[in-house]
C-alpha positions as CSV (number, residue, x, y, z in Angstrom):
1,M,6.2,-0.2,-21.4
2,K,4.7,-2.5,-18.9
3,I,6.4,-5.9,-18.5
4,D,4.2,-8.8,-17.5
5,Y,5.7,-11.4,-15.2
6,T,4.4,-14.8,-14.3
7,I,4.9,-15.8,-10.7
8,N,4.5,-19.4,-9.7
9,P,4.5,-21.0,-6.2
10,I,7.4,-23.3,-5.5
11,L,8.0,-25.6,-2.5
12,M,10.4,-23.8,-0.2
13,G,11.9,-24.5,3.2
14,G,13.3,-22.8,6.2
15,L,14.2,-23.1,9.9
16,I,12.4,-21.6,12.8
17,K,14.8,-19.2,14.5
18,E,12.4,-17.6,17.0
19,V,9.2,-18.7,18.7
20,N,7.1,-16.1,20.5
21,E,3.8,-16.4,22.3
22,S,1.8,-16.7,19.1
23,T,4.3,-16.3,16.2
24,V,7.3,-18.0,14.6
25,K,10.1,-16.5,12.6
26,V,11.3,-18.7,9.8
27,H,14.7,-18.1,8.1
28,L,14.5,-19.4,4.5
29,H,17.1,-21.9,3.4
30,G,19.9,-20.3,1.3
31,R,19.7,-16.9,3.1
32,L,16.7,-16.0,0.9
33,G,14.8,-14.1,3.6
34,V,12.6,-14.3,6.7
35,I,8.9,-15.0,7.1
36,E,7.1,-14.3,10.4
37,V,3.6,-15.7,10.8
38,P,1.2,-16.7,13.6
39,T,1.5,-20.3,14.7
40,C,-2.1,-20.9,13.5
41,Y,-0.5,-21.1,10.0
42,I,1.4,-24.2,11.0
43,L,-0.5,-27.4,10.0
44,N,1.2,-29.8,12.5
45,E,-1.2,-29.2,15.4
46,D,0.3,-32.1,17.4
47,I,3.8,-30.6,17.4
48,T,4.7,-27.5,19.4
49,P,6.9,-25.3,17.2
50,E,10.5,-25.0,18.4
51,V,13.7,-23.3,17.3
52,G,15.4,-25.6,14.7
53,H,12.2,-27.1,13.3
54,D,12.5,-27.5,9.5
55,M,9.5,-26.0,7.7
56,Q,8.0,-26.5,4.2
57,F,5.6,-24.2,2.5
58,Y,4.8,-22.8,-0.9
59,F,6.0,-19.3,-1.8
60,S,6.7,-17.3,-4.9
61,Y,8.5,-14.2,-6.1
62,I,6.8,-11.0,-5.2
63,Q,5.2,-8.8,-7.8
64,V,4.3,-5.1,-7.4
65,N,0.7,-4.5,-8.5
66,E,-0.5,-0.9,-8.8
67,E,-4.1,-2.1,-9.1
68,P,-4.5,-4.8,-6.4
69,Y,-7.1,-7.5,-6.8
70,D,-9.7,-8.5,-4.3
71,Y,-7.6,-11.2,-2.7
72,D,-9.0,-14.0,-0.6
73,S,-6.9,-15.6,2.1
74,S,-9.6,-17.8,3.5
75,S,-8.0,-21.0,2.0
76,L,-4.9,-20.4,4.2
77,K,-7.0,-21.0,7.3
78,R,-8.6,-24.3,6.2
79,E,-7.5,-27.2,8.2
80,K,-4.9,-29.5,6.7
81,D,-4.9,-27.6,3.3
82,F,-1.3,-27.3,2.1
83,S,-2.2,-25.5,-1.1
84,P,-0.7,-22.1,-2.1
85,C,-3.0,-19.1,-2.0
86,F,-2.6,-15.9,-4.1
87,I,-2.5,-13.0,-1.6
88,G,-1.7,-9.3,-1.4
89,G,0.3,-7.1,0.9
90,T,2.1,-3.8,1.3
91,I,5.8,-3.0,1.3
92,T,6.7,-1.6,4.7
93,E,10.5,-1.3,4.3
94,V,12.9,-0.9,1.4
95,N,16.7,-0.8,1.6
96,D,19.7,-1.4,-0.7
97,T,19.4,-5.2,-0.5
98,A,16.0,-6.2,0.7
99,I,12.3,-5.4,1.0
100,K,9.8,-6.2,3.7
101,A,6.1,-6.6,3.2
102,E,3.2,-7.0,5.5
103,M,0.8,-9.7,4.3
104,M,-2.9,-8.9,4.1
105,D,-5.3,-10.0,6.9
106,D,-2.6,-10.0,9.6
107,I,-1.0,-13.1,8.0
108,G,2.4,-11.9,8.9
109,T,5.5,-10.4,7.2
110,V,8.0,-11.4,4.6
111,A,11.4,-10.0,4.1
112,V,13.3,-11.0,0.9
113,P,16.1,-9.8,-1.3
114,R,15.2,-7.1,-3.8
115,R,15.8,-9.5,-6.6
116,W,12.7,-11.4,-5.5
117,A,10.5,-8.4,-6.4
118,F,9.3,-7.9,-9.9
119,T,8.4,-4.3,-10.9
120,D,8.7,-1.8,-13.6
121,S,9.1,1.1,-11.2
122,P,11.5,1.8,-8.3
123,L,10.6,-0.1,-5.1
124,T,9.1,2.2,-2.5
125,K,7.4,1.9,0.9
126,G,3.6,1.6,0.5
127,Q,3.5,-0.2,-2.8
128,N,1.0,-3.0,-3.2
129,V,2.4,-6.5,-3.8
130,E,1.1,-9.9,-4.5
131,F,2.5,-13.4,-4.3
132,Y,1.7,-17.0,-3.4
133,F,2.0,-18.4,0.1
134,S,0.7,-21.5,1.9
135,P,0.4,-22.7,5.4
136,M,3.6,-24.2,6.8
137,R,4.3,-27.7,7.9
138,I,7.0,-29.1,10.2
139,V,9.1,-31.7,8.4
140,G,11.9,-32.3,10.8
141,K,14.3,-30.8,13.4
142,K,17.9,-29.6,13.1
143,E,19.9,-29.5,16.3
144,I,21.4,-26.1,15.5
145,P,21.8,-23.3,18.0
146,A,19.4,-20.4,17.2
147,E,22.4,-18.0,16.7
148,C,23.6,-20.2,13.9
149,I,20.3,-20.2,12.0
């Protein structure tokens, strides 16, 4: 029996924990996971991303899809567009508590608790997934040491 789920994007937040040459690692509020994306997916071009910046973006639960669609991530690269985009990816890691997936088109990676993944079958490396994601925007800065984020 196949169970159908409806995933919807919601406004989420997180703090930048690491900034590399061209990527940022954002720890989601509430210890809900980690997203790593290139800085080109940050809409605030006039602000240089730093550790402690508070980020907002749209995100959804992750759904395993054995028959992936022909996803289009082009709307993620549009200037100043803060709308969620339905994208695909592939699970790259599975453990007792979490999964990690690589987003399509080199958008980045997302690691979330297993409870964030909807599926009728056991979670395994290599499964196709789909979810909503949007570009990120900087909404503030917390003066917290990186090791505390």
